[in-house]
C-alpha positions, 0 to 999 in steps of 0.5 A: 500500500502506498503512503497517502502523501505519495498517491496521485490524486489526479490533481491538475496543474492550473492552465497557463493563461495569457499574461495580457488576459491575466493583467486585464482581468486582475486590473478590472476584477474588483470593478466587475465584482462590484457590478455583479454584487450590486445586481445579484446582492450576494457576494457568493452569487456575484463571484460565481457569475463573475467566474463564469464571465471570466471563462467566456472572456478567456475563450473570447480573448482574441475577439476582445483584443480585436474589438474597438472597445475591449472593456465595453465588450467585457462588460457586455459579457459580464452583463450576459453572465449575470442575466444567465445566472438569474435565468439558471436560478429561475429554472432550478428554483422548483427543484431546490430544497427550502430552508424548512427542509434543511435542519442545519440551514442558517435561516435569515434573521430579522436583522438580515431582512432589515438590512435589505429593506432599503434596497427593494425600492431602488432595485425595482426603480433600477429594473424599471429604468433598465426597461425604459432607458438601458443606457442611463441605467448602465451609466448610473450603475457604473458611476455609483456601484462600480465607482467609476468616473465619467471618463471611465464610463464613457470608455466602457459605454463608447460615448463621450464623458459629457454624454456619460455625465448627462446620462447619469444626471437624467438617470438619477432624476428618473430614479428619484421620480420612480422611487417617489423621492421629493425633488431637491431642486439640485442640478448637480450630479 
């Protein structure tokens, strides 16, 4: 019998990634994760969706490099991965085990639910804005959820910085109206 330390467990060495892909993904990973986290509201789900997007980005890396705006294409791939994550979740929802069926599950506390209460109105307003004005919704998400400046938003969206600023300003006004917030009368973004 062989020693456990000497056994081959079939471990596979990580594949060598192109260095330019590694650098690109490392530079933008936190930004991608913030966007996924803001849309999915769970860090584990966001990480899973991001890793699925990373696989697609890796497979399409030559196409991304050849694209006129590589970061915009990467954001499109991430958005698609988040949408696919929602769709997959909806398809499997009927086959999952509920909290009541699991004796060891951590049931959410009242404090957990209270933390989420403020996000519901914003989530609904963002979803409605996404239907009405998708460019504005994306711009406001990049500005406040990904914490990008207007030049970075313009680069990712393929628009001018002034258009990015205008889209964020208009999106904030529409979100305020959709959420039923009082008009502050301030014209600054």
